[in-house]
C-alpha positions in Angstrom: 66.5 159.5 58.3 70.6 159.9 58.0 71.7 157.0 56.2 73.4 158.8 53.1 72.4 156.3 50.3 69.6 153.5 49.9 72.1 150.1 49.6 74.1 148.1 52.7 77.2 149.8 51.9 75.9 153.2 53.5 74.0 151.1 56.1 77.2 149.3 57.3 78.9 153.4 57.4 75.8 154.4 59.5 76.3 151.5 62.0 79.7 152.7 62.5 79.3 156.1 62.7 76.7 155.9 64.9 77.5 153.2 67.4 81.0 154.4 67.5 82.4 154.8 70.8 79.9 152.5 72.6 81.2 149.8 70.8 84.6 148.5 69.3 84.5 148.7 65.6 84.5 145.0 65.1 81.8 144.2 67.6 79.5 146.4 65.1 80.3 144.8 62.4 79.1 142.0 63.4 75.8 143.3 64.7 75.6 144.7 61.3 76.0 141.4 59.3 73.6 140.2 61.9 71.3 142.4 61.3 71.5 142.2 57.9 70.7 138.4 58.2 67.7 138.7 60.4 66.4 141.8 57.7 67.5 140.5 54.6 68.0 137.4 55.2 71.6 137.5 53.3 74.8 135.7 54.6 78.3 137.6 55.2 79.3 136.5 51.6 76.3 137.7 49.9 76.9 141.4 51.6 80.1 141.7 50.4 78.7 141.1 46.6 75.4 143.0 47.1 77.2 146.3 49.0 75.5 148.3 46.5 72.1 146.2 46.8 69.3 148.9 46.8 67.3 149.0 49.8 63.4 150.2 50.7 62.7 153.4 53.0 60.9 150.5 55.4 64.4 148.5 54.9 66.3 151.3 56.3 63.7 152.4 59.1 64.3 148.5 60.0 68.2 149.3 60.2 67.8 152.5 61.8 65.5 151.4 64.6 67.9 148.4 65.3 71.0 151.4 65.9 68.5 152.7 68.4 68.0 150.2 70.1 72.0 148.9 70.2 72.7 152.9 71.2 70.6 151.7 74.7 72.9 148.7 75.0 70.2 146.5 74.1 71.5 142.7 73.6 70.9 142.2 69.6 69.4 138.6 70.6 66.6 140.6 72.4 66.4 142.8 69.3 65.5 140.3 67.0 64.4 137.8 69.6 67.0 135.1 68.1 69.6 133.7 69.6 72.1 130.4 68.3 72.6 127.4 70.3 73.9 124.2 69.1 73.0 124.3 66.1 69.3 125.6 66.7 67.9 129.4 66.0 66.0 129.8 69.7 63.4 132.7 70.5 64.4 134.9 73.3 63.3 137.8 75.4 64.0 139.5 78.4 62.3 136.8 80.6 65.3 134.3 79.7 69.4 134.9 80.0 70.8 134.8 76.6 72.3 131.6 75.5 76.3 131.4 75.8 78.8 129.4 74.6 80.1 128.5 77.4 76.6 126.2 77.8 77.1 124.6 74.7 80.0 123.4 76.3 78.2 122.2 79.3 76.1 120.1 76.7 78.9 118.1 74.8 80.2 117.6 78.2 77.6 115.8 79.2 77.2 114.1 75.5 80.8 113.5 75.9 80.5 111.7 79.3 77.5 109.3 78.7 79.2 108.1 75.1 82.1 107.0 77.2 80.4 105.6 80.9 79.9 101.7 80.1 76.5 102.2 81.9 75.0 104.7 79.4 77.0 103.9 76.5 74.1 101.5 74.7 71.4 104.0 75.7 73.0 106.6 74.5 74.1 105.0 71.2 70.2 104.1 70.9 69.5 107.8 70.5 68.9 107.9 74.1 66.2 105.2 74.8 65.8 104.4 78.5 67.5 107.6 79.2 65.4 110.1 81.8 66.8 113.7 81.7 65.9 117.0 83.2 67.1 120.3 82.9 66.8 122.5 86.1 66.6 126.2 85.6 65.8 125.6 82.0 65.5 129.6 80.6 65.1 129.8 77.0 65.2 125.5 77.3 68.7 125.6 75.5 69.9 123.0 77.1 66.7 120.7 77.4 65.7 121.4 74.1 69.8 120.3 72.4 69.7 117.0 74.9 66.3 116.3 73.2 67.1 117.3 69.4 70.3 114.9 69.7 68.8 112.1 72.1 65.4 112.1 70.6 64.5 109.0 71.8 65.4 110.3 75.7 62.8 111.6 78.0 63.7 115.0 79.1 62.1 117.2 81.4 62.5 121.0 82.1 62.1 122.8 85.2 61.7 126.7 85.9 60.9 128.7 88.9 59.6 130.7 86.4 56.8 130.9 84.1 57.5 133.5 81.8 60.5 131.5 81.4 58.8 128.3 80.8 56.3 130.0 78.3 59.5 130.9 76.1 61.1 127.2 76.2 57.6 125.8 75.3 57.8 128.2 72.3 60.6 127.1 71.7 60.2 123.7 71.6 56.8 124.1 69.8 59.3 125.9 67.2 61.7 122.8 66.8 59.0 120.3 67.3 60.9 118.6 70.0 58.4 117.0 72.8 59.6 118.0 76.3 58.2 117.6 79.7 57.8 121.5 81.5 57.3 121.9 85.0 57.0 125.6 86.3 58.5 124.6 90.3 60.9 125.8 92.7 63.3 122.6 93.5 64.5 124.7 96.4 61.3 124.6 98.4 59.2 121.6 97.6 59.6 118.7 95.1 59.0 115.2 94.0 61.3 112.9 95.2 62.7 108.9 93.3 62.4 110.5 90.4 64.2 108.3 88.9 66.4 110.4 86.7 69.4 109.4 84.8 71.2 113.2 84.5 70.4 116.2 85.8 71.8 119.2 84.5 71.7 122.7 85.9 72.7 126.3 84.7 72.1 128.1 88.2 72.0 131.5 88.8 75.8 131.9 90.1 76.8 135.9 90.1 77.7 137.6 93.3 76.6 140.8 94.1 80.1 142.0 94.5 80.5 140.8 90.6 77.7 143.6 89.7 80.4 146.1 88.8 82.3 143.9 86.3 79.1 143.6 84.5 78.1 145.4 81.5 75.1 147.5 81.1 73.7 145.4 78.5 73.9 142.5 81.0 72.7 144.5 84.0 70.0 146.4 82.0 68.4 143.8 80.3 68.9 140.2 81.3 66.7 138.6 84.1 68.1 139.1 87.4 66.5 136.2 88.7 68.5 134.2 86.5 71.5 135.7 87.5 72.7 136.3 90.5 72.9 133.5 93.7 71.8 135.1 96.9 74.0 138.1 98.8 76.4 136.4 100.8 75.1 132.6 99.5 77.4 132.3 96.3 76.9 128.4 96.4 72.9 128.3 97.5 71.5 127.0 94.2 73.9 124.2 94.0 73.7 123.3 97.5 69.6 122.9 97.2 70.2 121.0 93.5 72.5 118.7 94.8 70.4 117.6 97.8 67.3 117.6 95.0 69.7 115.1 92.4 70.8 113.2 96.0 66.8 112.2 96.0 66.3 111.8 92.4 69.1 110.4 90.7 69.2 107.0 90.0 72.8 104.6 91.6 75.4 105.6 89.3 73.3 108.6 88.0 75.1 112.1 86.9 74.8 115.4 87.8 76.3 118.1 85.9 76.5 122.1 86.7 78.1 125.3 84.7 79.8 127.1 87.6 81.0 130.4 88.1 84.9 130.0 87.5 85.8 131.4 91.0 84.1 129.3 92.9 85.2 125.7 91.5 87.1 124.4 94.3 84.5 125.8 96.8 81.3 124.1 94.3 84.0 120.8 94.1 84.4 120.3 97.9 80.6 121.0 98.6 79.5 117.8 96.5 82.3 115.9 97.8 81.1 116.9 101.1 77.6 115.6 100.2 78.9 112.0 99.2 79.1 112.1 95.4 81.8 110.2 93.2 84.1 111.2 90.4 83.7 115.0 91.1 85.1 116.7 88.1 86.2 120.4 87.5 86.6 120.8 83.4 87.5 124.1 81.8 86.3 126.0 79.2 87.6 126.8 76.1 88.9 130.0 77.8 90.8 128.2 80.4 88.6 128.9 82.9 86.7 126.7 85.4 83.4 126.6 84.2 81.5 123.0 84.4 81.6 120.4 86.9 80.2 116.9 86.9 79.8 114.1 89.6 78.1 110.7 89.9 75.8 109.5 92.9 
């Protein structure tokens, strides 16, 4: 089996030895800690205290399996079918993108904006009662579910063109006991009008084909390209289509929020201004990249 002893200290050494040269050492240690949490439900502090904890052969084999999969650069989130997002643990598989911290920032921007807008502040304070919100391109459901969890009285819909993604999002909604309306549809083609949304949120595919060379294999080989890439030579295709949908379906004063490609901030802003949206604002993420945009009808 190659693990030199049946304790956590030996397992940690095994992770470092087998994954060296593929990942940075600190990332390997993080993989080890996350794996211990998922397989043994031990926290980082407990790992330190219980380094000599004896493990069964079946437990050791599970760690060996994790390392084998990590060597292929399979994301840990797909190995354990779990990813944290905005205080929740979501089920994820290769039909949906792994939720990113930047998308948590988008959700927080939505909440901050509604709290500070006189038109919506009272509704927000009343747990979202009376608010009609939709998430376009929901994937795992991370945005829609975090909105519903924090605004339990709001009506929240989640749309995706992928039936497999909708199944994952529904699984997360059931797991979290959150009631969401799920719609499998392609809003870039044909969809109802005058739906009366107060807020539309979207993290659409925005990676350009030219950016593939800069991406790691753990993303390119495993995450769904349908959810990653914009059409070739049309980096703002989905923003254009979703903006038109928003113009047809937002109430007066309603908000449209996007996560965006940091290289197309000004272009996305210009597109929205030219369509007649008001209060178009770009926001930077914690890394200083232009990552979010909001506007009103």
